[in-house]
C-alpha positions in Angstrom: 78.0 69.1 91.0 75.8 71.5 88.8 75.6 75.3 89.8 73.0 77.8 88.6 74.0 80.9 87.4 73.3 82.7 90.4 75.2 80.5 92.6 78.4 80.9 90.0 78.0 84.5 89.9 78.0 84.7 93.9 81.0 82.3 93.9 83.0 84.1 91.6 81.9 87.9 92.4 80.7 88.6 89.0 77.0 89.6 87.8 74.9 87.3 86.5 74.6 89.8 83.5 78.4 89.5 83.0 77.8 85.6 83.0 75.0 85.7 80.4 77.6 87.9 78.0 80.1 85.5 78.1 77.8 82.9 77.1 76.7 85.0 74.1 80.2 85.7 73.0 81.4 81.7 73.5 83.8 82.6 76.1 82.0 80.2 78.9 79.2 78.4 77.7 77.7 76.3 80.5 78.0 72.5 80.3 74.5 72.0 80.5 70.9 73.4 80.7 67.8 72.3 82.5 64.5 71.2 80.6 63.4 74.5 81.1 66.7 75.9 79.2 68.2 77.2 82.4 72.0 77.3 82.4 73.7 75.0 84.6 77.5 75.1 85.4 79.9 72.1 86.5 83.6 72.3 88.0 85.1 72.3 84.7 83.2 75.6 83.9 84.1 77.2 87.4 87.8 76.2 86.6 87.4 78.0 83.4 85.9 81.1 84.7 88.8 81.2 87.3 91.4 81.5 84.5 88.7 84.2 82.8 89.1 86.3 86.2 92.5 85.9 86.3 93.5 87.3 82.8 90.8 89.8 83.2 92.3 91.1 86.2 95.6 91.7 84.4 93.8 93.6 82.1 93.3 91.1 78.9 90.8 91.8 76.7 87.9 89.0 76.5 88.7 88.1 72.6 92.4 87.5 73.8 91.5 85.5 76.5 89.3 83.4 74.4 92.3 82.7 72.2 94.5 82.1 75.4 92.0 79.3 76.5 91.4 77.6 73.7 94.4 77.3 72.2 95.5 73.8 72.6 99.2 74.8 72.2 99.4 77.4 75.2 101.6 77.3 77.8 99.6 77.7 80.9 102.6 77.9 83.1 103.9 81.0 81.2 100.9 82.8 81.3 100.9 82.4 85.4 104.2 83.3 85.7 103.5 86.4 83.5 100.3 86.8 85.7 102.6 86.8 89.2 105.1 89.2 87.6 102.3 92.0 86.5 100.5 91.4 90.1 103.6 92.1 91.7 104.7 95.1 90.0 101.1 96.4 90.8 101.2 95.4 94.7 104.4 97.6 94.7 102.8 100.5 92.7 99.7 100.5 95.1 102.1 100.5 98.3 103.9 103.6 97.0 100.6 105.5 96.3 99.6 104.5 99.9 102.5 106.0 101.3 102.3 108.9 99.5 98.6 109.6 100.2 99.5 108.8 103.8 102.4 111.7 104.1 99.8 114.0 102.2 97.1 113.4 105.0 99.8 113.7 108.1 101.0 116.9 106.5 97.4 118.2 106.2 96.6 117.5 109.7 100.0 118.6 111.3 99.9 121.8 108.8 103.4 121.3 107.3 104.4 122.5 104.4 105.6 119.8 101.8 108.8 120.0 100.0 109.1 120.1 96.0 109.8 116.4 96.1 107.3 115.5 98.3 104.6 117.3 96.5 106.0 115.1 93.4 105.3 112.0 95.7 101.8 113.0 96.2 101.2 113.3 92.5 102.6 110.0 91.8 104.4 109.7 88.3 102.4 112.1 86.8 104.2 115.9 86.3 101.2 118.2 85.7 104.0 120.6 84.2 106.0 118.1 81.9 104.4 119.1 78.8 103.4 122.7 79.5 105.3 123.8 76.4 103.8 121.3 74.2 100.3 122.0 75.5 100.7 125.9 75.0 102.1 124.9 71.3 99.0 122.7 70.4 96.2 124.5 72.3 97.9 128.1 73.8 95.5 130.1 71.5 92.3 128.7 72.5 90.0 130.0 75.2 89.9 126.3 77.0 93.4 126.5 77.4 93.4 130.0 78.7 90.7 129.1 81.1 92.4 126.2 82.2 95.7 127.9 82.9 93.5 130.3 84.6 91.9 128.0 86.9 95.1 125.7 87.5 96.9 128.8 89.0 94.3 129.6 91.7 94.6 126.1 93.0 95.8 125.0 96.4 97.6 121.9 97.7 94.3 120.9 98.9 92.3 121.7 95.7 94.9 119.5 94.0 94.4 116.4 96.4 91.1 116.7 96.2 90.8 116.6 92.2 93.6 113.5 92.7 91.2 111.8 95.0 88.0 112.5 92.7 90.0 111.1 89.6 91.0 108.0 91.6 87.5 107.3 92.7 86.2 107.7 89.2 89.2 105.3 88.0 88.2 102.6 90.6 84.7 102.5 89.2 85.5 102.3 85.7 88.0 99.4 86.4 85.1 97.8 88.1 83.0 98.0 84.9 85.7 96.9 82.9 86.4 93.7 85.1 82.5 93.1 85.1 82.9 92.4 81.2 80.6 95.4 80.0 81.5 96.6 76.5 82.9 100.1 76.2 79.4 101.3 74.7 77.5 99.8 77.7 75.3 102.4 79.7 77.7 101.9 82.7 81.0 102.7 80.8 78.9 105.7 78.8 78.0 106.9 82.1 81.8 106.9 83.4 82.9 108.8 80.0 80.3 111.3 80.6 81.4 111.8 84.4 85.1 112.0 82.6 83.9 114.9 80.6 82.3 116.4 83.4 85.4 116.5 85.5 87.4 118.1 83.1 84.6 120.8 82.8 84.3 121.4 86.6 88.5 121.5 87.4 89.5 122.9 84.2 87.8 124.1 81.1 84.6 123.6 79.3 84.5 120.5 77.5 82.5 119.9 75.1 82.0 116.2 72.9 84.4 117.6 70.3 86.9 118.3 72.8 86.2 115.4 74.7 86.4 112.9 71.7 89.9 114.9 70.3 91.1 113.8 74.1 90.2 110.2 73.5 91.9 110.0 70.4 95.2 111.1 72.3 94.9 108.7 74.8 95.6 105.8 72.3 97.4 107.8 70.1 100.2 109.4 72.4 102.2 106.9 74.2 102.5 109.2 77.4 98.5 109.4 77.7 98.3 106.0 77.2 100.7 105.4 79.7 98.7 107.2 82.4 95.9 105.3 81.9 97.7 102.1 81.7 99.2 102.5 84.9 96.0 102.6 86.1 94.8 99.4 84.7 95.9 97.5 81.6 93.7 98.1 78.7 91.9 101.3 80.1 93.4 103.7 77.6 91.7 101.9 74.7 88.7 101.3 76.7 87.9 104.8 78.1 88.7 106.2 74.5 86.0 103.9 72.8 83.8 104.9 75.6 84.1 108.4 75.0 83.4 108.4 71.5 80.1 106.0 72.1 79.0 108.5 74.8 79.8 111.4 72.2 77.6 109.7 69.6 74.9 108.7 72.1 74.3 112.2 73.4 74.3 113.1 70.0 
């Protein structure tokens, strides 16, 4: 069987642009071409694309996927076991987050005040006060720090939940761009980097491109920041950092 690029895109739920990109970098080149030069994929190509999709879902970068799939000594069974473990862990985390959000929604509907422990559940594993002392030491003398503290002090529980929802929705769209195979300097990725900067400006303090790129460096140099973005999707910290730098250069 031979499949067109459009048929493969629809079956695999990826974009035609993604398949073209995979072909350009040598990750997935179609086995055939029509006399007019159009791509034609066979069943072996679809098997390879299925593996690519598995690894992308688990956060493997494209160059690492190529190494895994092209290594004759690679153990596919071991990688499948690792995929199973990672996916199982992710499912558990998502179930915890759903339960926390449902609790917050119910408390809002019933006008029930959450306990400190329940408030912590609403925010997941991220404690906004955990590094307050270090933040003050780093940026305490800056206008941005003072403005951020001033705004945060006036936020209600509903404000924080709305902030959390906006960030989660932004995170879902960034994950989708990553999974499409778009590079970090693509218009889509840079657009979401710009939204990230604007979220900071809207909720906390004016975030210039200089401040934003400084934060981007911390996302990959500070394990705590890295862990936050990696919990959303493996590989996100480095991808976001690169997208922020690309966006700053592009805007300049």
